[in-house]
VMD Tcl script that builds the backbone (N, CA, C; Angstrom):
set m [mol new atoms 363]
animate dup $m
set s [atomselect $m all]
$s set {name element resname resid chain x y z} {
  {N N MET 1 A 96.764 396.298 -35.657}
  {CA C MET 1 A 97.283 395.031 -35.651}
  {C C MET 1 A 97.093 394.366 -34.354}
  {N N ASN 2 A 96.850 393.227 -34.099}
  {CA C ASN 2 A 96.859 392.452 -32.829}
  {C C ASN 2 A 97.854 391.287 -32.798}
  {N N ILE 3 A 98.572 391.110 -31.612}
  {CA C ILE 3 A 99.463 390.070 -31.731}
  {C C ILE 3 A 98.804 388.917 -30.629}
  {N N TYR 4 A 98.944 387.727 -31.160}
  {CA C TYR 4 A 98.313 386.650 -30.258}
  {C C TYR 4 A 99.396 385.648 -29.928}
  {N N ARG 5 A 99.313 384.845 -28.827}
  {CA C ARG 5 A 100.122 383.687 -28.514}
  {C C ARG 5 A 99.319 382.593 -28.413}
  {N N MET 6 A 99.968 381.476 -28.705}
  {CA C MET 6 A 99.447 380.018 -28.576}
  {C C MET 6 A 99.922 379.537 -27.372}
  {N N ASP 7 A 99.059 379.029 -26.535}
  {CA C ASP 7 A 99.470 378.488 -25.130}
  {C C ASP 7 A 98.687 377.207 -24.933}
  {N N TRP 8 A 99.425 376.253 -24.809}
  {CA C TRP 8 A 98.756 374.915 -24.506}
  {C C TRP 8 A 97.725 374.948 -23.269}
  {N N THR 9 A 98.033 375.743 -22.345}
  {CA C THR 9 A 97.105 375.915 -21.218}
  {C C THR 9 A 95.698 376.370 -21.581}
  {N N ASP 10 A 95.514 376.762 -22.893}
  {CA C ASP 10 A 94.193 376.989 -23.356}
  {C C ASP 10 A 93.563 375.851 -23.965}
  {N N SER 11 A 94.219 374.686 -24.065}
  {CA C SER 11 A 93.820 373.453 -24.731}
  {C C SER 11 A 92.851 372.782 -23.825}
  {N N ARG 12 A 92.094 371.904 -24.584}
  {CA C ARG 12 A 91.217 370.977 -23.919}
  {C C ARG 12 A 91.709 369.527 -24.150}
  {N N VAL 13 A 91.570 368.603 -23.240}
  {CA C VAL 13 A 91.895 367.313 -23.467}
  {C C VAL 13 A 90.813 366.588 -24.394}
  {N N ILE 14 A 91.202 365.825 -25.232}
  {CA C ILE 14 A 90.170 365.045 -25.983}
  {C C ILE 14 A 90.177 363.583 -25.390}
  {N N THR 15 A 88.937 363.274 -25.127}
  {CA C THR 15 A 88.711 361.864 -24.498}
  {C C THR 15 A 87.593 361.181 -25.312}
  {N N ALA 16 A 86.857 361.829 -26.234}
  {CA C ALA 16 A 85.801 361.225 -26.992}
  {C C ALA 16 A 86.623 360.205 -27.886}
  {N N PHE 17 A 85.833 359.253 -28.252}
  {CA C PHE 17 A 86.171 358.210 -29.186}
  {C C PHE 17 A 87.422 357.335 -28.701}
  {N N ASP 18 A 87.574 357.185 -27.397}
  {CA C ASP 18 A 88.538 356.353 -26.640}
  {C C ASP 18 A 89.881 356.983 -27.023}
  {N N SER 19 A 89.920 358.195 -27.121}
  {CA C SER 19 A 91.233 359.094 -27.491}
  {C C SER 19 A 92.048 359.157 -26.278}
  {N N LYS 20 A 93.353 359.181 -26.322}
  {CA C LYS 20 A 94.107 359.373 -25.187}
  {C C LYS 20 A 95.487 360.180 -25.567}
  {N N ALA 21 A 96.011 360.994 -24.529}
  {CA C ALA 21 A 97.199 361.693 -24.460}
  {C C ALA 21 A 97.123 362.697 -25.758}
  {N N ALA 22 A 95.849 363.314 -26.002}
  {CA C ALA 22 A 95.532 364.157 -27.022}
  {C C ALA 22 A 94.986 365.389 -26.452}
  {N N MET 23 A 95.343 366.595 -27.108}
  {CA C MET 23 A 94.726 367.810 -26.677}
  {C C MET 23 A 94.667 368.669 -28.048}
  {N N ILE 24 A 93.651 369.647 -27.779}
  {CA C ILE 24 A 93.381 370.499 -28.902}
  {C C ILE 24 A 93.222 372.015 -28.433}
  {N N THR 25 A 93.811 372.923 -29.128}
  {CA C THR 25 A 93.669 374.310 -28.928}
  {C C THR 25 A 93.101 374.997 -30.048}
  {N N PRO 26 A 91.908 375.513 -29.942}
  {CA C PRO 26 A 91.133 376.312 -30.999}
  {C C PRO 26 A 91.999 377.534 -31.417}
  {N N ILE 27 A 92.254 377.851 -32.620}
  {CA C ILE 27 A 92.827 379.048 -33.154}
  {C C ILE 27 A 91.935 380.140 -33.803}
  {N N LEU 28 A 91.071 379.669 -34.657}
  {CA C LEU 28 A 90.043 380.561 -35.193}
  {C C LEU 28 A 88.836 379.799 -35.875}
  {N N ARG 29 A 87.935 380.434 -36.052}
  {CA C ARG 29 A 86.743 379.837 -36.828}
  {C C ARG 29 A 85.987 381.137 -37.506}
  {N N ASN 30 A 85.359 380.740 -38.537}
  {CA C ASN 30 A 84.628 381.845 -39.243}
  {C C ASN 30 A 83.123 381.608 -39.196}
  {N N THR 31 A 82.284 382.437 -39.738}
  {CA C THR 31 A 80.846 382.426 -39.921}
  {C C THR 31 A 80.482 381.277 -40.920}
  {N N ALA 32 A 81.382 380.896 -41.765}
  {CA C ALA 32 A 81.115 379.796 -42.845}
  {C C ALA 32 A 81.326 378.475 -42.190}
  {N N GLY 33 A 81.731 378.305 -41.018}
  {CA C GLY 33 A 81.930 377.112 -40.267}
  {C C GLY 33 A 83.227 376.497 -40.485}
  {N N CYS 34 A 84.264 377.322 -40.891}
  {CA C CYS 34 A 85.670 376.774 -40.928}
  {C C CYS 34 A 86.184 376.918 -39.526}
  {N N HIS 35 A 86.831 375.814 -39.116}
  {CA C HIS 35 A 87.650 375.838 -37.811}
  {C C HIS 35 A 89.007 375.387 -38.017}
  {N N VAL 36 A 89.973 376.211 -37.271}
  {CA C VAL 36 A 91.432 375.831 -37.377}
  {C C VAL 36 A 91.708 375.808 -35.811}
  {N N ALA 37 A 92.660 374.687 -35.722}
  {CA C ALA 37 A 93.189 374.330 -34.373}
  {C C ALA 37 A 94.434 373.563 -34.403}
  {N N PHE 38 A 95.313 373.697 -33.238}
  {CA C PHE 38 A 96.362 373.036 -33.011}
  {C C PHE 38 A 95.924 371.671 -32.354}
  {N N LEU 39 A 96.517 370.508 -32.677}
  {CA C LEU 39 A 96.355 369.382 -32.144}
  {C C LEU 39 A 97.652 368.723 -31.689}
  {N N LYS 40 A 97.676 368.402 -30.400}
  {CA C LYS 40 A 99.038 367.715 -29.937}
  {C C LYS 40 A 98.730 366.338 -29.412}
  {N N LEU 41 A 99.407 365.388 -29.900}
  {CA C LEU 41 A 99.381 364.068 -29.554}
  {C C LEU 41 A 100.778 363.733 -28.872}
  {N N ASN 42 A 100.652 363.396 -27.533}
  {CA C ASN 42 A 101.820 362.991 -26.785}
  {C C ASN 42 A 102.255 361.672 -27.168}
  {N N ALA 43 A 103.369 361.197 -26.720}
  {CA C ALA 43 A 103.887 359.963 -27.034}
  {C C ALA 43 A 102.793 358.829 -26.659}
  {N N GLY 44 A 102.478 357.947 -27.603}
  {CA C GLY 44 A 101.455 356.977 -27.464}
  {C C GLY 44 A 100.007 357.439 -27.553}
  {N N GLY 45 A 99.884 358.725 -27.928}
  {CA C GLY 45 A 98.636 359.232 -28.007}
  {C C GLY 45 A 97.779 358.931 -29.265}
  {N N ASN 46 A 96.565 359.238 -29.282}
  {CA C ASN 46 A 95.675 358.987 -30.388}
  {C C ASN 46 A 94.298 359.631 -30.298}
  {N N VAL 47 A 93.749 360.043 -31.435}
  {CA C VAL 47 A 92.343 360.380 -31.577}
  {C C VAL 47 A 91.698 359.213 -32.229}
  {N N GLY 48 A 90.714 358.728 -31.505}
  {CA C GLY 48 A 90.142 357.423 -31.909}
  {C C GLY 48 A 89.195 357.738 -33.239}
  {N N LEU 49 A 88.738 356.487 -33.673}
  {CA C LEU 49 A 88.066 356.526 -35.027}
  {C C LEU 49 A 86.599 357.243 -34.880}
  {N N HIS 50 A 86.321 358.216 -35.724}
  {CA C HIS 50 A 85.134 358.998 -35.635}
  {C C HIS 50 A 84.959 359.470 -37.058}
  {N N PRO 51 A 83.616 359.901 -37.416}
  {CA C PRO 51 A 83.365 360.499 -38.712}
  {C C PRO 51 A 83.864 362.107 -38.741}
  {N N ALA 52 A 84.391 362.455 -39.866}
  {CA C ALA 52 A 84.825 363.926 -40.007}
  {C C ALA 52 A 83.559 364.783 -40.083}
  {N N VAL 53 A 83.367 365.747 -39.388}
  {CA C VAL 53 A 82.234 366.617 -39.244}
  {C C VAL 53 A 82.220 367.494 -40.533}
  {N N GLY 54 A 83.128 367.693 -41.169}
  {CA C GLY 54 A 83.312 368.313 -42.400}
  {C C GLY 54 A 84.615 367.915 -43.115}
  {N N GLU 55 A 85.038 368.492 -44.281}
  {CA C GLU 55 A 86.324 368.168 -44.777}
  {C C GLU 55 A 87.260 368.568 -43.777}
  {N N GLN 56 A 88.442 367.889 -43.801}
  {CA C GLN 56 A 89.471 368.099 -42.789}
  {C C GLN 56 A 90.808 367.853 -43.191}
  {N N LEU 57 A 91.812 368.880 -43.106}
  {CA C LEU 57 A 93.143 368.827 -43.472}
  {C C LEU 57 A 93.862 368.679 -42.059}
  {N N PHE 58 A 94.736 367.554 -41.985}
  {CA C PHE 58 A 95.557 367.235 -40.815}
  {C C PHE 58 A 96.984 367.545 -41.162}
  {N N PHE 59 A 97.501 368.715 -40.880}
  {CA C PHE 59 A 98.910 368.984 -41.431}
  {C C PHE 59 A 99.868 368.950 -40.212}
  {N N VAL 60 A 100.810 368.009 -40.302}
  {CA C VAL 60 A 101.706 367.728 -39.248}
  {C C VAL 60 A 102.817 368.591 -39.337}
  {N N LEU 61 A 103.048 369.511 -38.101}
  {CA C LEU 61 A 104.004 370.557 -37.978}
  {C C LEU 61 A 105.277 369.911 -37.424}
  {N N GLU 62 A 105.227 369.149 -36.496}
  {CA C GLU 62 A 106.390 368.570 -35.734}
  {C C GLU 62 A 106.032 367.187 -35.431}
  {N N GLY 63 A 107.056 366.235 -35.521}
  {CA C GLY 63 A 107.036 364.875 -35.051}
  {C C GLY 63 A 106.510 364.106 -36.307}
  {N N GLU 64 A 105.920 362.836 -35.862}
  {CA C GLU 64 A 105.562 361.958 -36.818}
  {C C GLU 64 A 104.479 360.944 -36.113}
  {N N GLY 65 A 103.779 360.334 -36.951}
  {CA C GLY 65 A 102.716 359.456 -36.420}
  {C C GLY 65 A 102.002 358.703 -37.694}
  {N N TRP 66 A 100.780 358.396 -37.410}
  {CA C TRP 66 A 100.006 357.631 -38.408}
  {C C TRP 66 A 98.619 358.213 -38.466}
  {N N VAL 67 A 98.108 358.139 -39.678}
  {CA C VAL 67 A 96.696 358.469 -39.888}
  {C C VAL 67 A 95.976 357.252 -40.645}
  {N N GLU 68 A 94.728 357.261 -40.528}
  {CA C GLU 68 A 93.840 356.188 -41.034}
  {C C GLU 68 A 92.459 356.766 -41.568}
  {N N GLY 69 A 92.095 356.318 -42.817}
  {CA C GLY 69 A 90.881 356.882 -43.375}
  {C C GLY 69 A 89.871 355.878 -43.457}
  {N N GLY 70 A 88.776 356.243 -44.245}
  {CA C GLY 70 A 87.746 355.298 -44.402}
  {C C GLY 70 A 88.041 353.955 -45.013}
  {N N ASP 71 A 89.246 353.729 -45.534}
  {CA C ASP 71 A 89.647 352.449 -46.129}
  {C C ASP 71 A 90.162 351.532 -45.084}
  {N N GLY 72 A 90.594 352.159 -43.830}
  {CA C GLY 72 A 91.010 351.317 -42.751}
  {C C GLY 72 A 92.519 351.077 -42.866}
  {N N LYS 73 A 92.972 351.812 -43.975}
  {CA C LYS 73 A 94.652 351.590 -44.128}
  {C C LYS 73 A 95.244 352.570 -43.279}
  {N N ARG 74 A 96.324 352.154 -42.539}
  {CA C ARG 74 A 97.053 352.999 -41.620}
  {C C ARG 74 A 98.315 353.439 -42.433}
  {N N VAL 75 A 98.554 354.788 -42.470}
  {CA C VAL 75 A 99.655 355.319 -43.141}
  {C C VAL 75 A 100.424 356.220 -42.357}
  {N N MET 76 A 101.927 356.051 -42.521}
  {CA C MET 76 A 102.790 356.886 -41.629}
  {C C MET 76 A 102.718 358.374 -42.156}
  {N N ILE 77 A 102.845 359.217 -41.304}
  {CA C ILE 77 A 102.878 360.715 -41.720}
  {C C ILE 77 A 103.873 361.386 -40.891}
  {N N LYS 78 A 104.581 362.432 -41.467}
  {CA C LYS 78 A 105.591 363.084 -40.685}
  {C C LYS 78 A 105.539 364.685 -40.953}
  {N N SER 79 A 106.424 365.406 -40.136}
  {CA C SER 79 A 106.255 366.800 -40.273}
  {C C SER 79 A 106.445 367.205 -41.793}
  {N N GLY 80 A 105.625 368.044 -42.141}
  {CA C GLY 80 A 105.560 368.589 -43.608}
  {C C GLY 80 A 104.620 367.952 -44.515}
  {N N GLU 81 A 103.929 366.874 -43.968}
  {CA C GLU 81 A 102.929 366.216 -44.729}
  {C C GLU 81 A 101.536 366.455 -44.121}
  {N N ALA 82 A 100.491 366.153 -44.828}
  {CA C ALA 82 A 99.074 366.350 -44.466}
  {C C ALA 82 A 98.318 365.226 -44.975}
  {N N ALA 83 A 97.138 364.873 -44.251}
  {CA C ALA 83 A 96.221 364.020 -44.557}
  {C C ALA 83 A 94.885 364.737 -44.773}
  {N N PHE 84 A 94.155 364.353 -45.742}
  {CA C PHE 84 A 92.841 365.102 -46.132}
  {C C PHE 84 A 91.672 363.955 -46.005}
  {N N TRP 85 A 90.805 364.254 -45.125}
  {CA C TRP 85 A 89.569 363.505 -44.976}
  {C C TRP 85 A 88.319 364.214 -45.636}
  {N N SER 86 A 87.371 363.613 -46.343}
  {CA C SER 86 A 86.242 364.002 -46.652}
  {C C SER 86 A 85.244 363.997 -45.548}
  {N N SER 87 A 84.332 364.856 -45.813}
  {CA C SER 87 A 83.128 365.138 -44.854}
  {C C SER 87 A 82.408 363.638 -44.605}
  {N N GLY 88 A 82.345 363.424 -43.344}
  {CA C GLY 88 A 81.697 362.099 -43.158}
  {C C GLY 88 A 82.502 360.827 -43.064}
  {N N GLU 89 A 83.828 361.054 -43.568}
  {CA C GLU 89 A 84.789 359.901 -43.532}
  {C C GLU 89 A 85.062 359.596 -42.284}
  {N N ASN 90 A 85.109 358.222 -41.776}
  {CA C ASN 90 A 85.854 357.713 -40.607}
  {C C ASN 90 A 87.202 357.858 -40.707}
  {N N HIS 91 A 87.882 358.311 -39.693}
  {CA C HIS 91 A 89.224 358.512 -39.582}
  {C C HIS 91 A 89.668 358.530 -38.113}
  {N N GLN 92 A 91.081 358.208 -38.088}
  {CA C GLN 92 A 91.700 358.259 -36.621}
  {C C GLN 92 A 93.217 358.685 -36.929}
  {N N SER 93 A 93.995 359.024 -35.814}
  {CA C SER 93 A 95.277 359.287 -35.996}
  {C C SER 93 A 95.993 358.955 -34.567}
  {N N GLY 94 A 97.455 358.895 -34.649}
  {CA C GLY 94 A 98.117 358.504 -33.441}
  {C C GLY 94 A 99.534 358.800 -33.732}
  {N N SER 95 A 100.254 358.554 -32.529}
  {CA C SER 95 A 101.839 358.812 -32.702}
  {C C SER 95 A 102.295 357.901 -31.565}
  {N N ASP 96 A 103.430 357.261 -31.818}
  {CA C ASP 96 A 104.245 356.524 -30.761}
  {C C ASP 96 A 105.181 357.608 -30.232}
  {N N HIS 97 A 105.678 358.653 -30.740}
  {CA C HIS 97 A 106.644 359.427 -30.206}
  {C C HIS 97 A 106.009 360.852 -29.966}
  {N N GLY 98 A 104.953 361.178 -30.426}
  {CA C GLY 98 A 104.419 362.557 -30.267}
  {C C GLY 98 A 104.404 363.352 -31.523}
  {N N LEU 99 A 103.362 364.191 -31.737}
  {CA C LEU 99 A 103.353 365.145 -32.981}
  {C C LEU 99 A 102.376 366.264 -32.617}
  {N N THR 100 A 102.773 367.313 -33.371}
  {CA C THR 100 A 101.883 368.522 -33.274}
  {C C THR 100 A 101.320 368.889 -34.761}
  {N N ALA 101 A 99.986 368.908 -34.910}
  {CA C ALA 101 A 99.360 369.216 -36.224}
  {C C ALA 101 A 98.483 370.332 -36.307}
  {N N LEU 102 A 98.342 370.956 -37.413}
  {CA C LEU 102 A 97.412 372.076 -37.700}
  {C C LEU 102 A 96.188 371.390 -38.191}
  {N N VAL 103 A 95.001 371.560 -37.691}
  {CA C VAL 103 A 93.855 370.867 -38.100}
  {C C VAL 103 A 92.785 372.112 -38.685}
  {N N ILE 104 A 92.507 371.901 -40.047}
  {CA C ILE 104 A 91.496 372.729 -40.611}
  {C C ILE 104 A 90.329 372.082 -41.061}
  {N N GLU 105 A 89.226 372.370 -40.536}
  {CA C GLU 105 A 87.939 371.721 -40.847}
  {C C GLU 105 A 86.847 372.739 -41.454}
  {N N GLY 106 A 86.132 372.345 -42.498}
  {CA C GLY 106 A 85.191 373.146 -43.025}
  {C C GLY 106 A 84.715 372.520 -44.317}
  {N N GLU 107 A 84.023 373.173 -45.064}
  {CA C GLU 107 A 83.465 372.689 -46.450}
  {C C GLU 107 A 84.186 373.434 -47.587}
  {N N ASP 108 A 84.141 372.743 -48.697}
  {CA C ASP 108 A 84.697 373.086 -49.984}
  {C C ASP 108 A 86.137 373.711 -49.736}
  {N N LEU 109 A 86.852 372.946 -48.997}
  {CA C LEU 109 A 88.343 373.218 -48.814}
  {C C LEU 109 A 89.082 372.644 -50.103}
  {N N VAL 110 A 89.857 373.578 -50.588}
  {CA C VAL 110 A 90.724 373.401 -51.760}
  {C C VAL 110 A 92.259 373.120 -51.263}
  {N N VAL 111 A 92.777 371.945 -51.414}
  {CA C VAL 111 A 94.084 371.693 -50.938}
  {C C VAL 111 A 94.997 372.091 -52.074}
  {N N ARG 112 A 96.133 373.028 -51.763}
  {CA C ARG 112 A 97.012 373.419 -52.715}
  {C C ARG 112 A 98.324 372.833 -52.675}
  {N N MET 113 A 98.521 371.827 -51.863}
  {CA C MET 113 A 99.732 371.053 -51.653}
  {C C MET 113 A 99.814 369.934 -52.606}
  {N N SER 114 A 101.144 369.641 -52.855}
  {CA C SER 114 A 101.540 368.519 -53.791}
  {C C SER 114 A 101.155 367.247 -53.048}
  {N N LEU 115 A 100.774 366.030 -53.759}
  {CA C LEU 115 A 100.565 364.901 -53.308}
  {C C LEU 115 A 102.043 364.233 -53.110}
  {N N THR 116 A 102.171 363.228 -52.061}
  {CA C THR 116 A 103.347 362.692 -51.741}
  {C C THR 116 A 103.577 361.689 -52.975}
  {N N ALA 117 A 104.879 361.206 -53.013}
  {CA C ALA 117 A 105.217 360.359 -54.199}
  {C C ALA 117 A 104.313 359.111 -54.157}
  {N N ASP 118 A 104.142 358.478 -52.899}
  {CA C ASP 118 A 103.405 357.339 -52.865}
  {C C ASP 118 A 101.749 357.651 -53.371}
  {N N GLU 119 A 101.244 358.745 -53.061}
  {CA C GLU 119 A 99.948 359.119 -53.376}
  {C C GLU 119 A 99.858 359.351 -54.878}
  {N N ALA 120 A 100.899 359.922 -55.510}
  {CA C ALA 120 A 100.926 360.377 -56.821}
  {C C ALA 120 A 100.895 359.119 -57.892}
  {N N GLU 121 A 101.347 357.854 -57.352}
  {CA C GLU 121 A 101.354 356.844 -58.352}
  {C C GLU 121 A 100.033 356.301 -58.754}
}
mol reanalyze $m
mol bondsrecalc $m
mol representation Tube
mol addrep $m
């Protein structure tokens, strides 16, 4: 068994796509192209509009913010909720007060979470 620690000093600042106050810390990847990372958006931070390189799950662990997909509709999101974007879908995210998210990117991802009440309608 190995024990690992997550340290924001291992992060890199995201500046692409006019992003601000955003940093990402890679956690793992596999040979099939799946990537897992922690994303931190400080207050007023955002990751600007860009196409998803693969399917992507954006799971908010702490805080709240907003996400936007290919339809251009901005939706509020909070701790315990996740957004899913299809491969190639334009998307962006941001937060007025800060958030931490687990980001999983890959192909053929199967989301096993329940839809929110708004999405289930």
